[in-house]
N, C-alpha and C positions, 0 to 999 in steps of 0.2 A: 479591658485591655485586649488588644488583638494578639492572638497566638501566632508567633512568627513561623511556627511549623505548619499552620493551617494552609491548605491549598488556596491559591488565588481563584477568583471567580471563573476565569477562563481555563484553568487547569482541569484535566480530564479525571473523572471519577472512574477508575479502572474496574471496580466491581460492577458498576452500572453498565459499562461497556460489555463485560463478559456475560452478564445476565441477559442483556439485550440480544446478543448473538446466539446464546444458547436457546432463547425463546424463538428466534427467527429461523433457526436451522431447517425445520421441516418445510417451510415455504420459501426459503431464500432464493432459489433459482428462478422462481416465478417473477421476482422483482428486480433481479440483479443483471439486467441486460447490459448496462453500461460497464459494469465490472467485468462481464465476459468479453466485451470489446477490448478493454484495456489489457486483460490477460492475454488475448490473442495477439495483440500488437507487441506485447512484451515477449511472448514466445517467438515471434518472428525475428526478434533480434538475435536469437541463438543461431539463425541461419547465416548471420554475418561473421560468425566466429568459428574458426577452425579449432574445435574444442570437443573432446569426447569424454565427458565426466562419467565416472563409474558410480559415484555415490552422490545423490542429490537430496538436498533438504528443501522441501516446499514449505517455507516459513509463513504461517498464516494461510493454511491451505483452504480454509472455508469448507465448502461442500465437496471439494476435490475436483473442480473443473480443470485443473492443470495436469492431473495425474496421467490420464491416458495420452494427451499430447506429449508430455515429457517422456513417458515410457516408449511411445512410438518413435519419437525423434532420436532418442538416446538408447539405442539397442544395447541390451545387456546391462543397463544401469539399474541401480537399486534406489528406491525413493522412500524417504521418510516424510510423511505428511503430518505436519505439526500445526496446532492451533491452540490458543488458550481457552477457547470455548469447547468443552468436551463433546457437546452435541454436534458441532461441526466436524470433529474428528470422526465420530461414528458415521456421519453421512459420507465423509470422504472415503472411508474404508469400503463402503458398499459400492463405490464406483470403480474400484480397481478391476482390471481384467482378471478372470479366474485363474489364469496360468502365470500371473506375475505376483510377486510378493510386495506389498506396500506396508510399511511399518507406521501405524498411527500413534501419535504421541500428543497428549494434552499437556501443553507447557507454554510458558511465556517466552517471547523472543528476547527479552532482556535477561533471561536466566535459562539457557538451553541445557537440557540434560544429555549432552553429547560430549564425547571426548574431543580434546583439542586436535586439530588437524585431521578430523575424521570424514569430512565431506569435500567434494571437488566443486560443487556448484550449490549456491544458495539462491533459490528462486523465491522472490518475495513481492507479491502483487497486492497493492492497496492495503497495506497493513500499517505502515509507519505513521500514517496520519492519526492513528489511535494512540500515539505516544506523545507526551509533551516535548520530549527531546529524543531524536533518533540515535544519538551518540551511544547510549548503552547497548542498543540492539546492534549497531554497527560494530561495536567492540566485540560482542559475542559472535557475530558473523565472522569477524576477523580471526577470532580464536579457533572456531571449529573448522575453518577452511584450511585445506592442505596448501603447501607452498604452490603459488601460481593458480590457486583456486579462484573461481569467479563468483562475484556477487552481481545478480541481475535483479533490479527492483523497479517498481512504479509506486508513486505516492501522489497525493494531491497538493497543489500549490495554493497560495492565498486568494486567487481569483475564483476558486471553487465556490459555487452557490452564492456568488456575490449578490444576485438579485434577491434571493431569499433573506440574506443578511440585511440588505438595505430595507426591504419591506418590513421586517420585524423592527428595525431601527426607528420606523415611524410610529411604532406602537408603544414600546417601552425600552428601557436601557439594559434589561437583563440579557445575558448571552443566550441566543437561541440556535446559533450555528457554530459548530466547532471551528477553532482557528486552525490554519494550515501554514506550514513553514515555507518560506521563500527558498527558491532554488539555490541561492548563494549560501543560506544557512545549512541546507542539506549537504552541499559540497564541502563546507567547512567541517561538518560533523564526520564525513568520510575521511578527511585528511587527519583529523584528531584521533580517529580510531586506528590509524596506521594502515589504511587501505591505499593501494597505489593506483595510479593512472585513472582517476575518476573521469567519467564521461557522462554529462548530463544534457538532456534535451527536454524541451517543453512543448506540449501540444494543447491547444484549446479545443475541447469538444462541447457541443451543445445538444441538449435534448429538449423535446417539445412536449407540453402537457396541456390538457384542456383548461386547467386552472391551477393555482398554487396549491390547492388542497390535494390534487392528484399527485403532485410532486411530494408533498409531505406524507401522503399514504405510502408512496413507494419507499421513501426513506425509512419509515416505520416498518414496512414489510421486510426489508432486508436487514433490520437490526441497527440501522445507522441513526439512532436517536441522538438528540442533543445530550451529550454526556458531560458538559461543563459542570464543574463543582458549584458554580454560582447560578445554575439554571433554576427556574421556578419549579417547585414541586407541585404535584397535584395536576388535575385536569386543566387544560387551557379553555377559557370561556369562549362561548360562541361569538361574543362581541369582538374579542381579540383576533380570532380567526377571520372574522368578516373584515376587520380592519387590515389585516395582512393581505387578504384577497384583493381588497380595493387598492392597496399600495403597490401590489406586485406588477411589474411592467409586462406589457404584452406586445407582440409584433403586429404588423398590419393586418394579419389574418385573425387576430384575436387570441393566438396561442400564448401560453406562458412558457418562456424559454429559460433554461437553466444552464449556466456555464460551469464547466469542469476543467480546471487547469491541471493537466496530468504531467508530472515530472518523471521521466524515465532515466534510469541510471545504471551504469556498470562500473565496477571497480575490481581490482585484483588483489589477492593476498600476495604480499611481496616475496620475491625470491632473493634478490640482491639489488643493490643500488644500480641505477641505470641512468645514463645520460639522456638528455633530450627533454622537450617540453612536457611530455606526458609524465615523466618521472618527478617533476618538480611540484606535483600536487595541484596544478591548476585544473579546474573543471572545463572541459572543452566539448565541442559539438560532435554530432554523429559522423560528419565528414572526416573529422580527425581520427575517429575510431576506424573508419574504413581505410584511411591512409596508413594508419599504424599497422593494421592487419595485413595490408598489401606488402608493407615493408618487411614484416615477419616472414611472409611466404617467399618473397624475393631473396631475403637474406638467409633462408634455411632455418 
């Protein structure tokens, strides 16, 4: 008889995720070029917002790539670098400027050890895809944000690694690539958590590799293992890897391309009910965010 409490085959094994990132921390930056690109583009969104937070939570800080840019852009701010892999937190603390204080915390985004209303900005780059449901994390972000505090995040959408997923689908039926939430599901989770004025944008990025095995080595190097509960345990046979290699699509030059669907989002901790389209909870585009911010400046 099936245990109704047992995780489904596509649900994430969180202990496996933590262990993978702890092991990957020493060499993470060597492999995580795409993660750096997404982080930089997320940081650029701060330039659109007339906002000067004093207390910043880098939720899922990894090896601390955002710490110096955040401290540089937000003069006088205090940063809490939080990650549920303790080895990542240790690496992040080593990257802080010697003259600035960075508080390193090993904890999970779904259970933050922070006081309610204690931060002005939650910066969260490529973390939420490691949760089966982002709603508990969004609820925690809402709790720790001060009134009119800002959540700024990036996560992966369902087209991410679609080529690798399809190639493995030619080999067996087991999950080999983690599932990723649709932008509409992310927007709904923001609204359910009580966050206001959600703004979501989607960007497709593509990376090139000599072959599918190079892509899989990169994923392993950064700790992004297949963490589905229904994944096959043990080593993958050479025959299966060769079959994936054969099934993986290539471009005209023979390169293996990987697609990454990046969902960027902002949302605010509410202050009071407000009229207008943004207050009704609909997820809108980046141009709407620019228009909203222009209106705030013009209106004082």
